[in-house]
C-alpha positions as CSV (number, residue, x, y, z in Angstrom):
1,Q,0.0,0.0,0.0
2,V,1.6,3.2,-1.2
3,Q,1.3,6.1,1.3
4,L,2.3,9.7,0.8
5,V,2.4,12.2,3.6
6,E,3.0,15.8,3.0
7,S,4.4,18.3,5.6
8,G,5.9,21.7,5.8
9,G,2.9,23.9,5.0
10,G,1.9,26.9,7.0
11,L,1.4,30.6,7.1
12,V,4.1,32.8,5.6
13,Q,4.3,36.5,4.5
14,A,4.6,37.4,0.9
15,G,8.2,37.2,-0.2
16,G,8.9,34.4,2.2
17,S,9.9,30.8,1.7
18,L,8.7,27.3,2.6
19,R,10.0,23.8,2.0
20,L,7.4,21.1,1.6
21,S,8.2,17.5,2.1
22,C,6.4,14.4,1.0
23,A,7.4,11.1,2.7
24,A,6.6,7.9,0.8
25,S,6.2,4.4,2.0
26,G,4.9,1.0,0.9
27,R,7.2,0.3,-2.1
28,T,10.5,1.1,-3.7
29,F,10.6,4.9,-4.0
30,S,13.5,5.3,-6.4
31,S,11.7,3.7,-9.4
32,Y,8.9,6.2,-9.7
33,A,8.4,9.8,-10.9
34,M,6.9,12.2,-8.3
35,G,4.8,15.2,-8.8
36,W,3.5,18.2,-6.8
37,F,0.1,19.8,-7.5
38,R,-1.9,22.5,-5.8
39,Q,-5.5,23.5,-5.5
40,A,-6.7,26.9,-4.4
41,P,-10.2,27.5,-3.1
42,G,-12.8,27.5,-5.9
43,K,-10.2,26.5,-8.5
44,E,-9.1,23.3,-10.2
45,R,-6.1,21.3,-9.1
46,E,-3.0,22.5,-11.1
47,F,0.4,21.1,-11.8
48,V,3.4,22.6,-10.0
49,A,6.4,20.4,-10.7
50,A,7.5,16.8,-11.4
51,I,10.7,14.9,-11.0
52,S,12.0,11.7,-12.5
53,W,12.8,8.6,-10.5
54,S,16.5,9.5,-10.4
55,G,16.1,13.2,-10.0
56,A,17.9,13.9,-13.2
57,N,14.8,15.4,-14.9
58,T,12.3,18.0,-13.8
59,Y,9.3,19.8,-15.2
60,Y,7.8,23.0,-13.8
61,A,4.6,24.9,-14.4
62,D,5.1,27.7,-16.8
63,S,3.7,30.1,-14.3
64,L,6.4,29.5,-11.8
65,P,9.7,30.5,-13.5
66,G,12.5,30.0,-11.1
67,R,10.6,30.4,-7.8
68,F,10.0,26.7,-7.0
69,T,12.5,23.8,-7.0
70,I,11.6,20.2,-6.8
71,S,14.1,17.6,-5.5
72,R,14.2,14.2,-4.0
73,D,16.3,12.1,-1.7
74,N,15.8,8.5,-2.6
75,A,17.6,7.2,0.5
76,K,15.0,9.1,2.6
77,M,12.1,8.2,0.3
78,T,11.2,11.9,0.3
79,V,10.4,14.5,-2.3
80,Y,10.7,18.2,-1.6
81,L,9.3,21.4,-3.0
82,Q,11.3,24.5,-2.1
83,M,9.2,27.6,-2.6
84,N,10.8,31.0,-2.6
85,S,9.4,34.5,-3.2
86,L,6.0,33.4,-2.3
87,K,3.0,35.4,-3.4
88,P,-0.6,35.5,-2.1
89,E,-1.7,33.7,-5.3
90,D,0.4,30.7,-4.2
91,T,-2.1,30.1,-1.4
92,A,-3.5,26.6,-1.9
93,V,-3.4,23.0,-0.6
94,Y,-0.3,21.3,-2.0
95,Y,-0.4,17.6,-2.9
96,C,2.3,15.2,-3.8
97,A,1.5,12.3,-6.1
98,T,3.1,9.3,-7.8
99,R,2.3,6.8,-10.4
100,S,1.7,3.0,-10.2
101,A,4.0,2.3,-13.1
102,P,7.8,2.7,-12.7
103,Y,10.4,4.3,-14.9
104,Y,8.0,6.6,-16.8
105,W,9.0,10.1,-17.7
106,G,7.2,12.4,-20.1
107,Y,5.4,15.7,-20.7
108,E,2.1,14.0,-19.8
109,L,3.2,14.1,-16.1
110,R,1.9,17.6,-16.1
111,R,-1.6,16.1,-16.0
112,D,-3.1,14.9,-12.7
113,S,-4.7,12.0,-14.4
114,M,-1.3,10.4,-14.9
115,Y,-0.9,9.8,-11.1
116,N,-2.4,7.0,-9.2
117,Y,-1.5,7.8,-5.5
118,W,-2.0,11.1,-3.7
119,G,-1.2,12.5,-0.3
120,Q,-3.7,14.2,1.9
121,G,-2.3,17.6,1.2
122,T,-0.7,20.4,3.2
123,Q,-2.1,23.9,3.4
124,V,0.1,26.9,2.3
125,T,-1.2,30.3,3.1
126,V,0.7,33.4,1.9
127,S,-0.4,36.7,3.5
128,S,0.1,40.0,1.8
């Protein structure tokens, strides 16, 4: 049973930083791509970033040039999202996700339908 548990969310002022973590369990972590998504109140869930199983490849949402960085530590079975220069519009619940099939990497990982397992989410609130 794959489990994903996010942490690190909270309240931060505009311009501040947060680092989200997503701890995985239940299977070999290093064989699967991971993704971060977010959902703001009244809006659809949107793609934030994805990282390949080795960490060598990443995708980011076009709306986040240079502010967010995804990384992973396969030994710790954890994926991270470093968020800098936060804006009020970054306020959302942030989710990590992974696929059931290993060793897949492609542009389609920007779609939430490509993921089979999701965490419960962590709230990020950015005050102005």
